[in-house]
N, CA, C and O atoms as a GROMACS GRO file, in nm:
protein
  216
    1UNK      N    1  -1.011   0.339   0.177
    1UNK     CA    2  -0.938   0.391   0.102
    1UNK      C    3  -0.815   0.304   0.145
    1UNK      O    4  -0.756   0.238   0.060
    2UNK      N    5  -0.782   0.303   0.259
    2UNK     CA    6  -0.632   0.230   0.272
    2UNK      C    7  -0.600   0.121   0.362
    2UNK      O    8  -0.488   0.112   0.413
    3UNK      N    9  -0.694   0.034   0.385
    3UNK     CA   10  -0.768  -0.052   0.448
    3UNK      C   11  -0.630  -0.187   0.435
    3UNK      O   12  -0.622  -0.283   0.512
    4UNK      N   13  -0.554  -0.164   0.341
    4UNK     CA   14  -0.459  -0.315   0.295
    4UNK      C   15  -0.326  -0.281   0.395
    4UNK      O   16  -0.252  -0.366   0.444
    5UNK      N   17  -0.317  -0.152   0.411
    5UNK     CA   18  -0.196  -0.090   0.493
    5UNK      C   19  -0.160  -0.108   0.595
    5UNK      O   20  -0.055  -0.060   0.636
    6UNK      N   21  -0.260  -0.201   0.684
    6UNK     CA   22  -0.260  -0.242   0.830
    6UNK      C   23  -0.172  -0.369   0.758
    6UNK      O   24  -0.056  -0.373   0.799
    7UNK      N   25  -0.211  -0.490   0.643
    7UNK     CA   26  -0.145  -0.597   0.639
    7UNK      C   27   0.020  -0.573   0.611
    7UNK      O   28   0.111  -0.657   0.614
    8UNK      N   29   0.027  -0.416   0.581
    8UNK     CA   30   0.177  -0.408   0.509
    8UNK      C   31   0.249  -0.352   0.634
    8UNK      O   32   0.367  -0.350   0.600
    9UNK      N   33   0.238  -0.299   0.775
    9UNK     CA   34   0.270  -0.207   0.884
    9UNK      C   35   0.376  -0.295   0.924
    9UNK      O   36   0.440  -0.234   1.010
   10UNK      N   37   0.424  -0.405   0.905
   10UNK     CA   38   0.518  -0.504   0.995
   10UNK      C   39   0.640  -0.475   0.828
   10UNK      O   40   0.758  -0.442   0.839
   11UNK      N   41   0.579  -0.495   0.713
   11UNK     CA   42   0.721  -0.470   0.608
   11UNK      C   43   0.758  -0.332   0.605
   11UNK      O   44   0.879  -0.313   0.612
   12UNK      N   45   0.660  -0.193   0.593
   12UNK     CA   46   0.690  -0.075   0.593
   12UNK      C   47   0.798  -0.030   0.766
   12UNK      O   48   0.897   0.043   0.758
   13UNK      N   49   0.758  -0.077   0.873
   13UNK     CA   50   0.827  -0.089   0.988
   13UNK      C   51   0.989  -0.138   0.950
   13UNK      O   52   1.085  -0.071   0.987
   14UNK      N   53   1.005  -0.276   0.862
   14UNK     CA   54   1.117  -0.320   0.838
   14UNK      C   55   1.185  -0.236   0.761
   14UNK      O   56   1.301  -0.206   0.786
   15UNK      N   57   1.106  -0.180   0.638
   15UNK     CA   58   1.175  -0.098   0.545
   15UNK      C   59   1.228   0.073   0.636
   15UNK      O   60   1.284   0.168   0.583
   16UNK      N   61   1.189   0.061   0.765
   16UNK     CA   62   1.198   0.185   0.820
   16UNK      C   63   1.102   0.300   0.807
   16UNK      O   64   1.138   0.417   0.818
   17UNK      N   65   1.008   0.270   0.788
   17UNK     CA   66   0.876   0.352   0.786
   17UNK      C   67   0.794   0.342   0.845
   17UNK      O   68   0.743   0.232   0.867
   18UNK      N   69   0.747   0.461   0.897
   18UNK     CA   70   0.633   0.458   1.020
   18UNK      C   71   0.540   0.473   0.914
   18UNK      O   72   0.565   0.521   0.803
   19UNK      N   73   0.398   0.415   0.969
   19UNK     CA   74   0.324   0.486   0.898
   19UNK      C   75   0.227   0.535   1.047
   19UNK      O   76   0.193   0.486   1.154
   20UNK      N   77   0.212   0.680   0.960
   20UNK     CA   78   0.080   0.729   1.055
   20UNK      C   79  -0.001   0.786   0.976
   20UNK      O   80  -0.004   0.766   0.855
   21UNK      N   81  -0.080   0.870   1.046
   21UNK     CA   82  -0.201   0.892   0.993
   21UNK      C   83  -0.158   1.028   0.845
   21UNK      O   84  -0.212   1.053   0.737
   22UNK      N   85  -0.042   1.080   0.915
   22UNK     CA   86  -0.010   1.187   0.834
   22UNK      C   87   0.056   1.137   0.711
   22UNK      O   88   0.065   1.232   0.633
   23UNK      N   89   0.101   1.038   0.665
   23UNK     CA   90   0.155   0.999   0.585
   23UNK      C   91   0.086   0.855   0.503
   23UNK      O   92   0.142   0.789   0.416
   24UNK      N   93  -0.045   0.834   0.556
   24UNK     CA   94  -0.107   0.747   0.516
   24UNK      C   95  -0.142   0.779   0.368
   24UNK      O   96  -0.110   0.709   0.272
   25UNK      N   97  -0.196   0.869   0.366
   25UNK     CA   98  -0.223   0.867   0.248
   25UNK      C   99  -0.097   0.903   0.105
   25UNK      O  100  -0.112   0.886  -0.016
   26UNK      N  101   0.001   0.947   0.167
   26UNK     CA  102   0.143   0.951   0.057
   26UNK      C  103   0.131   0.800   0.025
   26UNK      O  104   0.095   0.752  -0.082
   27UNK      N  105   0.166   0.739   0.132
   27UNK     CA  106   0.248   0.568   0.096
   27UNK      C  107   0.116   0.545   0.077
   27UNK      O  108   0.143   0.488  -0.029
   28UNK      N  109  -0.031   0.535   0.083
   28UNK     CA  110  -0.101   0.467  -0.032
   28UNK      C  111  -0.035   0.521  -0.184
   28UNK      O  112   0.021   0.469  -0.281
   29UNK      N  113  -0.060   0.600  -0.159
   29UNK     CA  114  -0.009   0.694  -0.329
   29UNK      C  115   0.106   0.600  -0.400
   29UNK      O  116   0.091   0.511  -0.483
   30UNK      N  117   0.188   0.635  -0.359
   30UNK     CA  118   0.338   0.578  -0.370
   30UNK      C  119   0.311   0.403  -0.389
   30UNK      O  120   0.374   0.347  -0.479
   31UNK      N  121   0.218   0.325  -0.305
   31UNK     CA  122   0.178   0.168  -0.309
   31UNK      C  123   0.123   0.139  -0.489
   31UNK      O  124   0.161   0.063  -0.579
   32UNK      N  125   0.008   0.256  -0.475
   32UNK     CA  126  -0.039   0.195  -0.584
   32UNK      C  127   0.045   0.259  -0.719
   32UNK      O  128   0.034   0.215  -0.834
   33UNK      N  129   0.120   0.358  -0.682
   33UNK     CA  130   0.202   0.401  -0.827
   33UNK      C  131   0.299   0.296  -0.882
   33UNK      O  132   0.323   0.291  -1.003
   34UNK      N  133   0.367   0.196  -0.774
   34UNK     CA  134   0.450   0.134  -0.762
   34UNK      C  135   0.369  -0.026  -0.825
   34UNK      O  136   0.420  -0.116  -0.893
   35UNK      N  137   0.257  -0.016  -0.781
   35UNK     CA  138   0.187  -0.158  -0.828
   35UNK      C  139   0.109  -0.099  -0.970
   35UNK      O  140   0.029  -0.180  -1.018
   36UNK      N  141   0.119   0.004  -1.028
   36UNK     CA  142   0.070  -0.007  -1.181
   36UNK      C  143  -0.062   0.038  -1.156
   36UNK      O  144  -0.123   0.043  -1.263
   37UNK      N  145  -0.120   0.066  -1.076
   37UNK     CA  146  -0.261   0.075  -1.057
   37UNK      C  147  -0.324   0.204  -1.019
   37UNK      O  148  -0.280   0.265  -0.921
   38UNK      N  149  -0.444   0.258  -1.102
   38UNK     CA  150  -0.502   0.379  -1.068
   38UNK      C  151  -0.535   0.402  -0.927
   38UNK      O  152  -0.631   0.339  -0.881
   39UNK      N  153  -0.458   0.496  -0.838
   39UNK     CA  154  -0.496   0.575  -0.718
   39UNK      C  155  -0.678   0.511  -0.700
   39UNK      O  156  -0.762   0.504  -0.789
   40UNK      N  157  -0.687   0.487  -0.610
   40UNK     CA  158  -0.797   0.479  -0.509
   40UNK      C  159  -0.898   0.293  -0.566
   40UNK      O  160  -1.006   0.239  -0.545
   41UNK      N  161  -0.793   0.269  -0.630
   41UNK     CA  162  -0.840   0.135  -0.719
   41UNK      C  163  -0.782  -0.028  -0.615
   41UNK      O  164  -0.747  -0.139  -0.656
   42UNK      N  165  -0.795   0.031  -0.461
   42UNK     CA  166  -0.799  -0.020  -0.385
   42UNK      C  167  -0.786  -0.223  -0.382
   42UNK      O  168  -0.703  -0.296  -0.328
   43UNK      N  169  -0.883  -0.247  -0.447
   43UNK     CA  170  -0.834  -0.393  -0.448
   43UNK      C  171  -0.762  -0.446  -0.539
   43UNK      O  172  -0.689  -0.540  -0.508
   44UNK      N  173  -0.766  -0.403  -0.655
   44UNK     CA  174  -0.646  -0.373  -0.762
   44UNK      C  175  -0.517  -0.370  -0.701
   44UNK      O  176  -0.443  -0.468  -0.711
   45UNK      N  177  -0.488  -0.281  -0.648
   45UNK     CA  178  -0.333  -0.219  -0.554
   45UNK      C  179  -0.291  -0.379  -0.509
   45UNK      O  180  -0.195  -0.448  -0.543
   46UNK      N  181  -0.427  -0.412  -0.399
   46UNK     CA  182  -0.342  -0.506  -0.287
   46UNK      C  183  -0.380  -0.630  -0.374
   46UNK      O  184  -0.338  -0.729  -0.314
   47UNK      N  185  -0.445  -0.669  -0.497
   47UNK     CA  186  -0.407  -0.792  -0.546
   47UNK      C  187  -0.262  -0.763  -0.616
   47UNK      O  188  -0.192  -0.864  -0.611
   48UNK      N  189  -0.218  -0.687  -0.661
   48UNK     CA  190  -0.057  -0.693  -0.701
   48UNK      C  191   0.040  -0.671  -0.619
   48UNK      O  192   0.157  -0.695  -0.649
   49UNK      N  193  -0.008  -0.609  -0.475
   49UNK     CA  194   0.101  -0.648  -0.383
   49UNK      C  195   0.099  -0.774  -0.321
   49UNK      O  196   0.205  -0.816  -0.274
   50UNK      N  197   0.000  -0.839  -0.315
   50UNK     CA  198  -0.013  -0.977  -0.276
   50UNK      C  199   0.067  -1.078  -0.322
   50UNK      O  200   0.120  -1.172  -0.263
   51UNK      N  201   0.066  -1.026  -0.505
   51UNK     CA  202   0.102  -1.118  -0.599
   51UNK      C  203  -0.016  -1.198  -0.668
   51UNK      O  204   0.000  -1.263  -0.772
   52UNK      N  205  -0.158  -1.186  -0.586
   52UNK     CA  206  -0.283  -1.286  -0.635
   52UNK      C  207  -0.262  -1.321  -0.764
   52UNK      O  208  -0.275  -1.442  -0.778
   53UNK      N  209  -0.221  -1.236  -0.913
   53UNK     CA  210  -0.198  -1.249  -1.027
   53UNK      C  211  -0.108  -1.367  -1.077
   53UNK      O  212  -0.103  -1.436  -1.180
   54UNK      N  213  -0.043  -1.361  -0.969
   54UNK     CA  214   0.116  -1.413  -1.050
   54UNK      C  215   0.094  -1.611  -1.007
   54UNK      O  216   0.180  -1.692  -1.042
   0.00000   0.00000   0.00000
């Protein structure tokens, strides 16, 4: 479900967000929302986050 979050750990830390097991799903949902991708569609969310379509 949230496998791509490990790649964002450093960015989240620089933003002052600590990634924990307690907030992992909430952060994942927020990233999906920001990316404009339906929740649990991780491949497309990751594609949008890393800019693969640009």
